[in-house]
C-alpha positions in Angstrom: 7.3 42.0 38.6 3.5 42.7 39.0 3.5 44.3 35.6 5.2 41.3 34.0 2.8 38.9 35.9 -0.2 41.0 34.6 1.1 40.8 31.0 1.5 37.0 31.3 -2.0 36.6 32.7 -3.5 38.7 29.9 -1.7 36.7 27.3 -2.8 33.5 28.9 -6.4 34.7 29.1 -6.2 35.7 25.4 -4.8 32.2 24.5 -7.5 30.5 26.4 -10.2 32.6 24.7 -8.7 31.9 21.3 -8.7 28.2 22.1 -12.3 28.4 23.3 -13.3 30.3 20.1 -11.6 27.7 17.9 -13.7 25.0 19.6 -16.8 27.0 18.6 -16.0 27.1 14.9 -18.0 24.8 12.7 -15.4 23.6 10.3 -16.5 20.7 8.0 -14.3 17.8 7.0 -14.1 17.0 3.3 -16.9 14.9 1.9 -15.1 13.1 -1.0 -12.2 10.8 -1.5 -9.6 10.4 -4.2 -10.3 8.1 -7.1 -7.8 7.4 -9.8 -10.1 5.6 -12.3 -13.1 7.6 -13.1 -16.4 5.8 -13.9 -17.7 6.1 -17.4 -21.4 6.3 -16.6 -22.9 9.7 -17.2 -26.7 9.9 -17.1 -27.0 13.3 -18.9 -30.5 14.7 -19.0 -32.0 11.3 -19.9 -31.2 7.9 -18.5 -33.4 5.5 -20.3 -32.3 1.9 -20.5 -30.2 0.9 -23.5 -32.4 -0.5 -26.2 -35.6 1.0 -24.9 -38.0 2.7 -27.3 -37.5 6.5 -27.3 -40.2 8.5 -25.7 -42.3 11.1 -27.6 -42.4 13.4 -24.5 -39.6 14.8 -22.4 -40.9 16.0 -19.0 -38.6 18.0 -16.7 -39.3 19.5 -13.3 -37.2 22.0 -11.3 -37.8 22.8 -7.6 -36.7 26.0 -6.0 -35.4 26.6 -2.5 -37.4 27.7 0.5 -37.0 25.1 3.2 -39.9 22.7 4.0 -42.2 25.2 2.3 -40.4 24.5 -1.0 -40.3 20.8 -0.4 -44.1 20.7 0.3 -44.9 22.8 -2.8 -42.9 20.5 -5.0 -44.6 17.5 -3.4 -48.0 18.9 -4.2 -47.0 19.3 -7.8 -45.9 15.7 -8.0 -49.2 14.6 -6.4 -51.2 16.5 -9.0 -49.1 14.9 -11.8 -49.8 11.5 -10.3 -53.5 12.3 -10.3 -53.5 13.4 -13.9 -54.0 10.7 -16.5 -51.6 10.9 -19.4 -53.7 11.2 -22.6 -53.5 8.2 -24.9 -51.8 5.9 -22.4 -54.3 3.9 -20.4 -53.3 3.4 -16.8 -50.5 6.0 -17.1 -50.2 9.3 -15.3 -48.2 12.4 -16.1 -46.0 11.5 -13.2 -45.0 8.3 -15.0 -43.6 10.4 -17.8 -41.1 12.4 -15.7 -37.6 12.2 -17.2 -35.7 14.8 -15.2 -35.7 16.3 -11.7 -33.6 19.2 -10.5 -33.6 20.6 -7.0 -32.2 23.4 -4.9 -32.1 23.7 -1.1 -35.5 22.6 0.2 -36.6 21.6 -3.2 -33.6 19.3 -3.5 -35.0 17.1 -0.7 -38.1 16.3 -2.7 -36.1 15.9 -6.0 -33.6 13.6 -4.4 -36.1 11.4 -2.5 -38.4 10.9 -5.5 -35.4 10.4 -7.8 -34.2 7.7 -5.4 -37.5 5.9 -4.6 -39.7 6.8 -7.5 -43.5 6.4 -6.9 -42.8 4.6 -3.6 -41.8 8.0 -2.1 -45.5 9.0 -2.0 -45.9 6.4 0.8 -43.7 8.0 3.3 -42.2 11.4 2.2 -44.7 13.5 4.1 -44.5 11.5 7.3 -40.7 11.1 7.2 -39.9 14.7 6.3 -42.6 17.3 5.6 -44.3 17.0 9.1 -41.0 16.2 11.0 -38.7 18.6 12.7 -35.7 18.9 10.3 -34.1 21.3 12.7 -33.8 18.7 15.5 -30.0 18.5 15.4 -29.4 22.2 14.5 -28.4 25.2 16.6 -31.1 27.7 16.0 -30.9 30.3 18.8 -30.3 33.9 17.6 -29.3 35.2 21.0 -26.8 32.5 22.1 -23.4 34.3 22.2 -21.7 31.1 21.2 -23.8 30.9 18.1 -23.0 34.5 17.3 -19.3 33.6 17.5 -19.9 30.6 15.3 -21.7 32.8 12.8 -18.8 35.2 12.7 -16.4 32.3 12.1 -18.2 31.1 9.0 -21.4 29.3 10.1 -23.5 28.3 13.1 -24.0 24.6 12.1 -21.7 22.1 10.6 -22.8 19.5 8.0 -23.2 17.0 10.8 -26.5 18.6 11.8 -28.9 18.5 8.8 -26.9 16.0 6.8 -27.0 13.4 9.6 -30.7 14.0 10.2 -31.5 13.5 6.5 -29.5 10.3 6.4 -31.1 8.9 9.5 -34.6 9.8 8.7 -34.9 9.9 4.9 -32.0 8.6 2.8 -30.8 5.7 5.0 -27.2 5.7 3.7 -28.2 5.9 0.0 -25.4 7.0 -2.4 -25.5 8.4 -5.9 -24.9 4.9 -7.2 -28.3 4.1 -5.7 -29.8 7.3 -7.2 -28.6 6.3 -10.7 -30.3 2.9 -10.5 -33.5 4.8 -11.5 -33.2 4.4 -15.2 -36.3 6.4 -16.0 -35.6 9.7 -14.2 -32.3 11.6 -14.0 -31.9 13.7 -10.8 -29.6 16.6 -10.2 -28.8 18.3 -6.9 -27.5 21.8 -7.0 -25.3 23.9 -4.6 -23.2 27.0 -5.1 -19.4 27.1 -5.5 -18.7 30.3 -3.6 -15.1 30.7 -4.7 -15.8 30.4 -8.4 -19.2 32.1 -7.9 -21.0 29.5 -10.0 -23.7 26.9 -9.5 -22.3 23.5 -8.5 -24.2 20.5 -9.8 -23.6 17.1 -8.3 -23.0 15.3 -11.6 -20.3 13.0 -12.9 -18.3 15.4 -15.1 -17.7 17.7 -12.1 -16.4 14.9 -10.0 -14.2 13.5 -12.7 -12.4 16.9 -12.7 -12.1 16.6 -8.9 -10.6 13.1 -9.3 -13.4 11.8 -7.2 -16.2 9.3 -7.7 -19.7 10.7 -7.3 -21.2 7.2 -7.0 -19.7 6.9 -3.6 -21.1 10.1 -2.2 -24.1 9.9 0.2 -27.2 11.6 -1.3 -27.9 13.2 2.1 -24.6 15.0 2.0 -25.4 16.5 -1.4 -28.8 17.6 -0.3 -27.4 19.2 2.9 -24.9 21.1 0.8 -27.7 22.3 -1.5 -29.5 23.6 1.6 -26.5 25.1 3.4 -27.9 28.6 4.0 -25.0 31.1 4.5 -24.2 31.9 8.2 -26.7 29.3 9.4 -24.3 26.6 8.0 -20.6 26.7 7.5 -19.5 25.8 3.9 -19.5 22.2 2.9 -16.1 21.2 1.7 -14.9 19.0 -1.2 -11.2 18.3 -1.9 -9.9 19.0 -5.3 -7.2 16.4 -6.0 -6.0 18.3 -9.1 -3.6 16.5 -11.4 -3.3 13.4 -9.2 -5.5 11.5 -11.6 -5.6 11.2 -15.3 -8.4 13.4 -16.7 -9.3 13.7 -20.3 -10.6 17.2 -20.9 -13.8 17.0 -22.9 -13.9 18.8 -26.2 -16.5 21.3 -25.1 -14.2 22.5 -22.3 -11.6 23.6 -24.8 -14.2 25.1 -27.0 -15.8 27.1 -24.2 -12.4 28.5 -23.2 -11.8 30.0 -26.7 -15.3 30.6 -28.0 -16.4 34.2 -27.5 -19.9 33.2 -28.4 -20.2 30.7 -25.5 -22.7 31.6 -22.8 -21.4 33.3 -19.7 -22.6 30.4 -17.5 -20.8 27.8 -19.7 -17.6 29.8 -19.6 -17.8 30.2 -15.8 -18.4 26.4 -15.4 -15.5 25.6 -17.7 -13.3 28.0 -15.7 -14.3 26.3 -12.4 -13.4 22.8 -13.8 -10.0 24.1 -14.9 -9.5 25.6 -11.4 -10.3 22.2 -9.8 -7.4 20.8 -11.8 -4.9 23.5 -10.6 -3.6 23.0 -7.0 -2.2 26.5 -7.0 -5.7 27.9 -7.5 -7.8 25.5 -5.5 -7.3 22.7 -3.0 -10.8 22.8 -1.6 -14.2 23.6 -3.1 -16.5 25.4 -0.6 -20.2 24.9 -1.2 -23.3 26.7 0.1 -27.0 26.9 -0.6 -27.7 26.5 -4.3 -30.1 29.4 -4.1 -27.1 31.8 -3.8 -26.3 31.3 -7.5 -29.4 29.7 -9.0 -32.6 29.3 -7.0 -34.3 27.1 -9.6 -31.5 24.7 -10.4 -31.8 25.6 -14.1 -28.3 26.6 -14.9 -27.2 22.9 -15.0 -29.7 22.2 -17.8 -28.5 25.2 -19.8 -24.9 24.1 -19.3 -25.7 20.5 -20.4 -27.1 22.0 -23.5 -24.3 24.5 -24.0 -21.5 21.8 -23.7 -23.2 19.6 -26.3 -21.2 19.1 -29.4 -24.2 18.6 -31.7 -27.6 20.2 -32.3 -29.5 17.2 -31.0 -27.5 16.7 -27.8 -27.9 15.8 -25.0 -30.6 13.8 -26.7 -29.5 10.9 -28.9 -30.4 10.8 -32.6 -33.2 8.3 -32.0 -34.5 10.4 -29.1 -34.4 13.6 -31.2 -36.4 11.9 -34.0 -39.0 10.4 -31.7 -39.6 13.6 -29.7 -42.9 15.4 -30.1 -43.1 17.6 -27.0 -40.9 19.0 -24.3 -42.4 20.2 -21.0 -40.4 22.1 -18.3 -42.2 22.9 -15.1 -40.4 25.3 -12.7 -41.7 25.4 -9.1 -41.1 28.8 -7.4 -41.9 28.6 -3.7 -40.6 32.1 -3.0 -42.6 34.4 -0.8 -43.7 38.0 -1.1 -41.5 40.7 0.6 -41.5 40.7 4.4 -40.2 43.0 7.2 -41.5 46.4 8.2 -38.3 48.5 8.0 -39.5 49.9 4.6 -42.0 51.9 6.5 -39.4 53.5 8.8 -36.7 56.1 8.2 -34.1 53.9 10.0 -33.0 50.4 9.0 -32.4 47.9 8.0 -29.5 47.1 10.3 -27.6 44.1 11.6 -29.0 40.8 10.5 -31.9 42.5 8.7 -29.4 44.3 6.5 -27.5 41.1 5.7 -30.7 39.2 5.0 -32.0 42.1 2.8 -28.8 42.1 0.7 -28.8 38.3 0.3 -32.5 38.3 -0.6 -32.1 41.1 -3.1 -29.3 39.3 -4.9 -31.1 36.0 -4.9 -34.4 37.5 -6.1 -32.7 39.3 -8.9 -30.8 36.2 -10.0 -33.9 34.1 -9.8 -35.9 36.4 -12.1 -33.1 36.8 -14.6 -32.3 33.0 -14.4 -35.8 32.0 -15.4 -35.9 34.4 -18.3 -32.5 33.2 -19.5 -33.5 29.6 -19.1 -36.7 30.1 -21.2 -34.7 31.8 -23.9 -32.1 29.0 -23.9 -34.8 26.3 -24.2 -36.3 28.2 -27.1 -32.9 28.1 -28.9 -32.6 24.4 -28.1 -36.0 23.9 -29.6 -35.0 25.7 -32.8 -31.7 23.7 -32.9 -33.6 20.4 -32.6 -36.0 21.3 -35.4 -33.0 22.4 -37.6 -31.3 19.1 -36.9 -34.5 17.1 -37.6 -35.1 18.9 -40.9 -31.6 18.3 -42.0 -32.0 14.5 -42.0 -32.5 12.5 -45.1 -35.4 10.0 -45.4 -32.8 7.2 -45.0 -31.6 8.7 -41.7 -35.1 9.3 -40.4 -35.8 5.5 -41.0 -32.4 4.6 -39.5 -33.3 6.5 -36.3 -36.7 4.9 -35.9 -39.0 7.4 -37.7 -41.4 6.7 -40.6 -40.4 9.0 -43.5 -43.9 8.9 -44.9 -45.6 10.4 -41.9 -42.9 12.0 -39.8 -42.9 15.8 -39.7 -39.5 17.4 -38.8 -41.2 20.5 -37.5 -43.7 18.7 -35.3 -42.0 19.5 -32.0 -43.6 21.6 -29.3 -42.0 23.3 -26.3 -43.8 24.2 -23.1 -42.1 26.1 -20.3 -44.1 27.2 -17.2 -43.3 28.7 -13.8 -45.7 27.9 -10.9 -45.9 30.6 -8.2 -47.9 31.6 -5.2 -49.3 34.7 -6.8 -51.2 32.6 -9.4 -53.4 31.1 -6.7 -55.6 34.1 -5.6 -55.0 36.8 -3.1 -56.4 34.9 0.0 -54.3 31.8 -0.6 -51.2 33.8 -1.5 -51.5 35.8 1.7 -51.6 32.6 3.8 -48.6 31.1 1.9 -46.6 34.3 2.5 -46.9 33.6 6.2 -45.2 30.2 5.8 -41.6 30.8 7.0 -38.4 29.4 5.4 -37.8 26.8 8.0 -37.1 23.1 8.2 -39.9 22.7 10.8 -43.5 23.7 10.0 -46.9 23.1 11.6 -48.9 20.4 9.9 -51.6 22.9 8.7 -49.0 25.0 6.9 -47.5 21.8 5.3 -51.0 20.8 4.1 -51.7 24.3 2.8 -48.5 24.4 0.8 -49.1 20.9 -0.7 -52.5 22.0 -1.8 -50.9 25.1 -3.3 -48.7 22.9 -5.5 -51.6 20.8 -6.6 -53.7 23.8 -7.5 -50.9 25.7 -9.2 -50.3 22.8 -11.7 -54.0 22.1 -12.2 -54.8 25.6 -13.3 -51.6 26.3 -15.2 -52.6 27.4 -18.8 -49.3 26.0 -20.1 -49.7 22.6 -18.5 -53.4 22.4 -19.7 -52.3 23.3 -23.2 -49.6 20.6 -23.1 -52.3 18.0 -22.2 -54.6 19.2 -24.9 -51.8 19.0 -27.5 -51.3 15.3 -26.7 -55.0 14.6 -27.1 -55.0 16.4 -30.5 -52.0 14.5 -31.9 -53.9 11.6 -33.6 -57.4 10.3 -34.4 -58.0 6.9 -35.8 -54.3 6.6 -36.5 -54.1 9.8 -38.5 -52.4 13.0 -37.5 -54.5 16.1 -37.2 -54.0 19.7 -36.1 
C-alpha cells in the first residue's frame, strides 16, 4: 500500500507541475477573422489618388530592425528629409515626396506611425515612443525560473505585452483601413512566416489568400508581430481559413509556380500563399520578428516587382512615362559585433550561443538581401527604360508625355544604405553601445536621432540625387 500511495502522489505531483507549466506558456490567440468577400483595394507600391498628376520622383525608405535604436535612427532620417528643401518646388521638402515606407521590427514602429499620421507624427512620436518605456508590460528578467520555462515553451511574452502597449500609447486603435487613408504614402509592415521560412508582409494579397480582411486588423498588432524577437516573444498567430472563401488566384502565382526563371523569393512567397489555401498543410500562420528573414523589409518590394505582369508594373503607364528619378534609402541600424567570448578558448555557450547563431544568420541574410535588392532594382530600372523606349509617340502623348521633349532614357536610379560606420569612429563607437531594447536613456535616443540626420546629410548618393534634380532644367530647357 505505501508503494501504491507513493506512486499516486508522484503522479499527482507530476500532473500539478504539468498544469502549472501549462499556465506559464505564452500562447497567443489568433489575430484575424474570417471574411468571405475580399476587398478590392490594393495600394501596391504607390497609392496616389485617382486622377492625380503622376509624380516625376519615386522616393522609398526602408527601416531595419534594432528596437528603439532603429526607430530613433529612422526618425532622424525623416527629420533630415523634412529639413531638406526639394529643389524646384518652393515650400516643399524631400519628406513631402516620400511615396513608400517599409519597416521591420523597431523600424516598423516609425514606418507605421508616420504612414498613419504623416507629418503630424513629428509632433509626438519622440515623446510617445522614443523616450518612453516600451518594455513596461513585458517580462524581461533573465533569471526568473518561470520566464525560463516560458522561453522553453516558445516565448517569454505573449502579444498582449508590446501590442497592447503600442495600441494604448501610440496607435490608439488604428487599423489598416486608417493606414490606407494616407493616399500619398504606402506603408508595409514586415514579419517572418517561420513555417514557410519566408518574409510575411502585411498587405492585401496575403490576407486575401488567408480569407481575411487586412483592413480590420489593428496596426499595433502588425507592428508587434514585426518586432516579436524569438524566445522573447511567443509566435504571433494568424488563422488560415483555406478554401472557405472564394479566392481568384492571380496570374503571377500560376506563372511563379512553373517558371524556372522566377526569383527564389517570389517562388517561396507563391508557395506560402498556396499553403495558406491548403488546410492539410497549414491551419495557422506563425509569425516572428521580420529581421529573421529580411532585416530591411526589402523582399516585399522585390516580390511586388517580381509578380508584376508587365515591364512598367507596379507603376501605371502614366506613372512610368512621368518618372524621372527613383530614390531608395535603406536605414541600417545594426551595431558592430559585441561579446568577449571571441577572446577566450571556451564559449559561447547557453544563451550566448543561441544569440550568436541567430545574429550570424540574420547578419548574413542582411548583407545578401541588400545586394540582391540593389541588383533587382537595377533590373527594374532597365525594364522601365525598355518599356518607355518601346512606346510610340501617340502612346507617349496618351500617357501624358510630350513626344517633342520626352526622353525615354531619362530615368535615374539611386539606391543607398545608411549605416553607423559612415559617421566616423567616435560616433560609431558610441552608437555601438546603444543596446537593442525598447527602453533607452534620453541621451542615447538623441544620439541615434542625430546619427540618422547626419547619415542622410552626408550620403553621396542622396546628395547626387538632389543635384540631379537641380540640373534637370534651366529656363524651361533640359540640360545635362
